[in-house]
C-alpha atoms as an extended CHARMM CRD file, in Angstrom:
* protein
*
       141  EXT
         1         1  MET       CA           -162.1690000000     -134.2870000000      128.1470000000  PROA      1               0.0000000000
         2         2  PHE       CA           -159.4840000000     -135.3660000000      130.4940000000  PROA      2               0.0000000000
         3         3  ASP       CA           -156.2060000000     -136.9420000000      130.0900000000  PROA      3               0.0000000000
         4         4  ASN       CA           -156.1990000000     -138.9530000000      133.2340000000  PROA      4               0.0000000000
         5         5  VAL       CA           -159.3240000000     -139.8740000000      135.2330000000  PROA      5               0.0000000000
         6         6  LEU       CA           -158.9760000000     -141.8810000000      138.5260000000  PROA      6               0.0000000000
         7         7  LEU       CA           -161.8650000000     -144.1480000000      139.4510000000  PROA      7               0.0000000000
         8         8  PRO       CA           -161.4960000000     -145.8290000000      142.9030000000  PROA      8               0.0000000000
         9         9  ILE       CA           -163.9870000000     -148.7360000000      143.2140000000  PROA      9               0.0000000000
        10        10  ASP       CA           -164.6630000000     -151.5590000000      145.6650000000  PROA      10              0.0000000000
        11        11  LEU       CA           -165.1740000000     -154.6790000000      143.6460000000  PROA      11              0.0000000000
        12        12  ASN       CA           -167.3450000000     -156.2660000000      146.4130000000  PROA      12              0.0000000000
        13        13  HSD       CA           -169.8250000000     -153.3230000000      146.2290000000  PROA      13              0.0000000000
        14        14  PRO       CA           -171.1260000000     -152.6580000000      142.6770000000  PROA      14              0.0000000000
        15        15  ALA       CA           -172.6010000000     -149.4940000000      143.9900000000  PROA      15              0.0000000000
        16        16  SER       CA           -169.1280000000     -148.0070000000      144.0740000000  PROA      16              0.0000000000
        17        17  TRP       CA           -168.8810000000     -148.2270000000      140.2930000000  PROA      17              0.0000000000
        18        18  GLU       CA           -172.2390000000     -148.6470000000      138.6090000000  PROA      18              0.0000000000
        19        19  LYS       CA           -172.9130000000     -145.0120000000      138.2070000000  PROA      19              0.0000000000
        20        20  ALA       CA           -169.5270000000     -143.7130000000      138.5390000000  PROA      20              0.0000000000
        21        21  LEU       CA           -167.9170000000     -145.8610000000      135.8290000000  PROA      21              0.0000000000
        22        22  PRO       CA           -170.0790000000     -144.5720000000      132.8960000000  PROA      22              0.0000000000
        23        23  MET       CA           -169.3400000000     -140.8710000000      134.1990000000  PROA      23              0.0000000000
        24        24  ALA       CA           -165.5830000000     -141.4910000000      134.3010000000  PROA      24              0.0000000000
        25        25  ALA       CA           -165.5450000000     -143.1300000000      130.8300000000  PROA      25              0.0000000000
        26        26  ARG       CA           -167.3040000000     -140.2360000000      129.3590000000  PROA      26              0.0000000000
        27        27  LEU       CA           -164.8620000000     -137.7790000000      131.0870000000  PROA      27              0.0000000000
        28        28  CYS       CA           -161.9520000000     -139.7420000000      129.4090000000  PROA      28              0.0000000000
        29        29  GLY       CA           -163.1890000000     -139.5900000000      125.8610000000  PROA      29              0.0000000000
        30        30  PRO       CA           -161.2640000000     -141.4890000000      123.2960000000  PROA      30              0.0000000000
        31        31  ALA       CA           -157.9290000000     -140.0130000000      124.0020000000  PROA      31              0.0000000000
        32        32  GLY       CA           -157.8020000000     -140.0370000000      127.9590000000  PROA      32              0.0000000000
        33        33  THR       CA           -156.9020000000     -142.9190000000      130.2880000000  PROA      33              0.0000000000
        34        34  LEU       CA           -159.1700000000     -144.2750000000      132.8910000000  PROA      34              0.0000000000
        35        35  HSD       CA           -157.1440000000     -145.4190000000      136.0080000000  PROA      35              0.0000000000
        36        36  VAL       CA           -159.2270000000     -147.9260000000      138.0310000000  PROA      36              0.0000000000
        37        37  LEU       CA           -158.1140000000     -148.2370000000      141.5720000000  PROA      37              0.0000000000
        38        38  GLY       CA           -158.7170000000     -151.0760000000      144.0700000000  PROA      38              0.0000000000
        39        39  ILE       CA           -157.4730000000     -150.8110000000      147.6620000000  PROA      39              0.0000000000
        40        40  VAL       CA           -156.7020000000     -153.7510000000      149.8020000000  PROA      40              0.0000000000
        41        41  HSD       CA           -157.6800000000     -152.5020000000      153.1670000000  PROA      41              0.0000000000
        42        42  ASP       CA           -155.2020000000     -152.2780000000      155.9500000000  PROA      42              0.0000000000
        43        43  LEU       CA           -155.8550000000     -154.7070000000      158.7820000000  PROA      43              0.0000000000
        44        44  GLY       CA           -154.9210000000     -152.1290000000      161.3940000000  PROA      44              0.0000000000
        45        45  ALA       CA           -153.0150000000     -154.1920000000      163.8390000000  PROA      45              0.0000000000
        46        46  ALA       CA           -149.9210000000     -156.2910000000      163.8930000000  PROA      46              0.0000000000
        47        47  ALA       CA           -151.6760000000     -158.6690000000      166.2240000000  PROA      47              0.0000000000
        48        48  VAL       CA           -154.2930000000     -159.4180000000      163.6740000000  PROA      48              0.0000000000
        49        49  ALA       CA           -151.7990000000     -159.8650000000      160.9700000000  PROA      49              0.0000000000
        50        50  SER       CA           -149.9000000000     -162.3480000000      163.0740000000  PROA      50              0.0000000000
        51        51  TYR       CA           -152.6700000000     -164.8970000000      162.8310000000  PROA      51              0.0000000000
        52        52  LEU       CA           -152.7860000000     -164.7170000000      159.0910000000  PROA      52              0.0000000000
        53        53  PRO       CA           -150.9220000000     -167.1390000000      156.9110000000  PROA      53              0.0000000000
        54        54  ALA       CA           -147.4660000000     -166.1040000000      155.6560000000  PROA      54              0.0000000000
        55        55  GLY       CA           -147.7230000000     -164.1850000000      152.5400000000  PROA      55              0.0000000000
        56        56  PHE       CA           -151.3220000000     -163.2290000000      152.9900000000  PROA      56              0.0000000000
        57        57  GLU       CA           -150.8560000000     -159.5230000000      152.1720000000  PROA      57              0.0000000000
        58        58  GLN       CA           -148.8060000000     -160.2870000000      148.9340000000  PROA      58              0.0000000000
        59        59  HSD       CA           -151.5140000000     -162.8200000000      147.8920000000  PROA      59              0.0000000000
        60        60  ALA       CA           -154.2650000000     -160.2110000000      148.3980000000  PROA      60              0.0000000000
        61        61  LEU       CA           -152.5070000000     -157.6180000000      146.3570000000  PROA      61              0.0000000000
        62        62  GLN       CA           -151.9430000000     -160.1070000000      143.6260000000  PROA      62              0.0000000000
        63        63  GLN       CA           -155.5740000000     -161.3100000000      143.7090000000  PROA      63              0.0000000000
        64        64  MET       CA           -156.8620000000     -157.6630000000      143.6930000000  PROA      64              0.0000000000
        65        65  LYS       CA           -154.7680000000     -156.8690000000      140.5060000000  PROA      65              0.0000000000
        66        66  ALA       CA           -156.0120000000     -160.0270000000      138.8380000000  PROA      66              0.0000000000
        67        67  ASP       CA           -159.7340000000     -159.1510000000      139.7680000000  PROA      67              0.0000000000
        68        68  LEU       CA           -159.2370000000     -155.4460000000      138.7050000000  PROA      68              0.0000000000
        69        69  ASP       CA           -157.8050000000     -156.5080000000      135.3100000000  PROA      69              0.0000000000
        70        70  ALA       CA           -160.8850000000     -158.9050000000      134.7830000000  PROA      70              0.0000000000
        71        71  PHE       CA           -163.1660000000     -155.9470000000      135.8230000000  PROA      71              0.0000000000
        72        72  VAL       CA           -161.5540000000     -153.5900000000      133.3900000000  PROA      72              0.0000000000
        73        73  ALA       CA           -161.8020000000     -156.2190000000      130.4690000000  PROA      73              0.0000000000
        74        74  LYS       CA           -165.5340000000     -156.8670000000      131.2570000000  PROA      74              0.0000000000
        75        75  GLU       CA           -166.8820000000     -153.5610000000      132.4550000000  PROA      75              0.0000000000
        76        76  VAL       CA           -164.9760000000     -150.6240000000      130.8840000000  PROA      76              0.0000000000
        77        77  PRO       CA           -166.6590000000     -149.5800000000      127.6420000000  PROA      77              0.0000000000
        78        78  ALA       CA           -164.9550000000     -150.5220000000      124.3340000000  PROA      78              0.0000000000
        79        79  GLY       CA           -162.7970000000     -147.6280000000      123.0900000000  PROA      79              0.0000000000
        80        80  VAL       CA           -161.7260000000     -146.3810000000      126.6260000000  PROA      80              0.0000000000
        81        81  GLN       CA           -158.1480000000     -146.8720000000      127.5250000000  PROA      81              0.0000000000
        82        82  ALA       CA           -157.9330000000     -148.2220000000      131.0800000000  PROA      82              0.0000000000
        83        83  GLN       CA           -155.2830000000     -149.4120000000      133.5420000000  PROA      83              0.0000000000
        84        84  ALA       CA           -155.8390000000     -151.0030000000      136.8400000000  PROA      84              0.0000000000
        85        85  HSD       CA           -153.8760000000     -150.0260000000      139.9700000000  PROA      85              0.0000000000
        86        86  VAL       CA           -153.7800000000     -151.5550000000      143.3480000000  PROA      86              0.0000000000
        87        87  GLU       CA           -152.9070000000     -149.9650000000      146.6530000000  PROA      87              0.0000000000
        88        88  HSD       CA           -152.7890000000     -151.1490000000      150.3340000000  PROA      88              0.0000000000
        89        89  GLY       CA           -153.8970000000     -149.2560000000      153.2440000000  PROA      89              0.0000000000
        90        90  HSD       CA           -156.3440000000     -146.6610000000      154.4670000000  PROA      90              0.0000000000
        91        91  VAL       CA           -158.8730000000     -146.0350000000      151.6320000000  PROA      91              0.0000000000
        92        92  ALA       CA           -159.0350000000     -142.1610000000      151.5720000000  PROA      92              0.0000000000
        93        93  GLU       CA           -155.2680000000     -141.8210000000      151.9750000000  PROA      93              0.0000000000
        94        94  HSD       CA           -154.4270000000     -144.1310000000      149.1580000000  PROA      94              0.0000000000
        95        95  ILE       CA           -157.0260000000     -142.5200000000      146.6990000000  PROA      95              0.0000000000
        96        96  LEU       CA           -155.3120000000     -139.2540000000      147.1440000000  PROA      96              0.0000000000
        97        97  HSD       CA           -151.8530000000     -140.8870000000      146.7290000000  PROA      97              0.0000000000
        98        98  ALA       CA           -153.0430000000     -142.5860000000      143.6070000000  PROA      98              0.0000000000
        99        99  GLY       CA           -154.4570000000     -139.3480000000      142.2080000000  PROA      99              0.0000000000
       100       100  ARG       CA           -151.0540000000     -137.7960000000      142.6070000000  PROA      100             0.0000000000
       101       101  ALA       CA           -149.2510000000     -140.8630000000      141.1910000000  PROA      101             0.0000000000
       102       102  VAL       CA           -151.1740000000     -141.1280000000      137.9500000000  PROA      102             0.0000000000
       103       103  ASN       CA           -151.5100000000     -137.2060000000      137.6580000000  PROA      103             0.0000000000
       104       104  ALA       CA           -155.2190000000     -137.4610000000      137.6770000000  PROA      104             0.0000000000
       105       105  ASP       CA           -157.0790000000     -134.4740000000      136.1970000000  PROA      105             0.0000000000
       106       106  VAL       CA           -160.1660000000     -135.5200000000      138.2230000000  PROA      106             0.0000000000
       107       107  ILE       CA           -161.1240000000     -138.1760000000      140.6890000000  PROA      107             0.0000000000
       108       108  VAL       CA           -164.4070000000     -139.7560000000      140.0530000000  PROA      108             0.0000000000
       109       109  MET       CA           -165.9960000000     -141.6720000000      143.0000000000  PROA      109             0.0000000000
       110       110  ALA       CA           -169.3800000000     -142.8610000000      144.0250000000  PROA      110             0.0000000000
       111       111  SER       CA           -170.9650000000     -141.9570000000      147.2550000000  PROA      111             0.0000000000
       112       112  HSD       CA           -173.6440000000     -143.7680000000      149.2300000000  PROA      112             0.0000000000
       113       113  PRO       CA           -176.7620000000     -141.8080000000      150.4690000000  PROA      113             0.0000000000
       114       114  PRO       CA           -175.8330000000     -140.1690000000      153.7960000000  PROA      114             0.0000000000
       115       115  ASP       CA           -176.2540000000     -142.1560000000      156.9430000000  PROA      115             0.0000000000
       116       116  GLU       CA           -175.8730000000     -139.8370000000      159.8780000000  PROA      116             0.0000000000
       117       117  PHE       CA           -175.0310000000     -142.3720000000      162.4030000000  PROA      117             0.0000000000
       118       118  MET       CA           -172.3990000000     -144.2440000000      160.0920000000  PROA      118             0.0000000000
       119       119  SER       CA           -170.9910000000     -140.9220000000      159.0780000000  PROA      119             0.0000000000
       120       120  PHE       CA           -170.5890000000     -139.9950000000      162.6160000000  PROA      120             0.0000000000
       121       121  LEU       CA           -168.7320000000     -143.2890000000      163.4710000000  PROA      121             0.0000000000
       122       122  VAL       CA           -166.5750000000     -143.7660000000      160.6210000000  PROA      122             0.0000000000
       123       123  GLY       CA           -167.0410000000     -140.7270000000      158.0850000000  PROA      123             0.0000000000
       124       124  SER       CA           -167.2760000000     -141.2060000000      154.6270000000  PROA      124             0.0000000000
       125       125  ASN       CA           -164.2450000000     -141.9200000000      152.1470000000  PROA      125             0.0000000000
       126       126  ALA       CA           -165.7770000000     -139.7340000000      149.4870000000  PROA      126             0.0000000000
       127       127  ASP       CA           -165.9050000000     -136.8360000000      152.0720000000  PROA      127             0.0000000000
       128       128  ARG       CA           -162.3790000000     -137.3450000000      153.3660000000  PROA      128             0.0000000000
       129       129  VAL       CA           -161.1600000000     -137.2940000000      149.6640000000  PROA      129             0.0000000000
       130       130  VAL       CA           -163.0830000000     -134.1130000000      148.8420000000  PROA      130             0.0000000000
       131       131  ARG       CA           -161.8300000000     -132.3920000000      151.9260000000  PROA      131             0.0000000000
       132       132  HSD       CA           -158.0970000000     -133.3550000000      151.3660000000  PROA      132             0.0000000000
       133       133  ALA       CA           -157.8120000000     -133.5210000000      147.5270000000  PROA      133             0.0000000000
       134       134  ASP       CA           -155.3780000000     -131.2710000000      145.6130000000  PROA      134             0.0000000000
       135       135  ARG       CA           -157.3530000000     -131.8380000000      142.4120000000  PROA      135             0.0000000000
       136       136  PRO       CA           -161.0590000000     -131.8350000000      141.4350000000  PROA      136             0.0000000000
       137       137  VAL       CA           -163.2140000000     -134.5840000000      142.7660000000  PROA      137             0.0000000000
       138       138  LEU       CA           -166.5780000000     -135.5860000000      141.1710000000  PROA      138             0.0000000000
       139       139  VAL       CA           -168.8040000000     -137.5310000000      143.5930000000  PROA      139             0.0000000000
       140       140  VAL       CA           -171.5300000000     -139.4090000000      141.6970000000  PROA      140             0.0000000000
       141       141  ARG       CA           -174.7920000000     -140.3790000000      143.4690000000  PROA      141             0.0000000000
């Protein structure tokens, strides 16, 4: 069993957690902590952000935290200690950052089946995390 397990998820895509959550919960056991991470994506350009209402970013972060807290209450199995965390920016970069911040013993994340064209265009977040992680990563399919 592990003391700290990081589980990055996308609340809009159940495939990001349906198989990975049970695995992460098992790895925690009764004494470990499951750190559930949600990431508010970076808009990528100041020009785009200028068209959004004032406080949009802060509201998005607060909403993500509330949604993650509700997810943890509903989906994390009873008996598993869990905490919700929110980051903002590029997905793979912030998964790695959160792994260090919570001192994760392992990062558990889902991966979609490979799509060569999409991987060529944007790459896979799981691939980026695996290549750059300084700790074990378990990719669940």
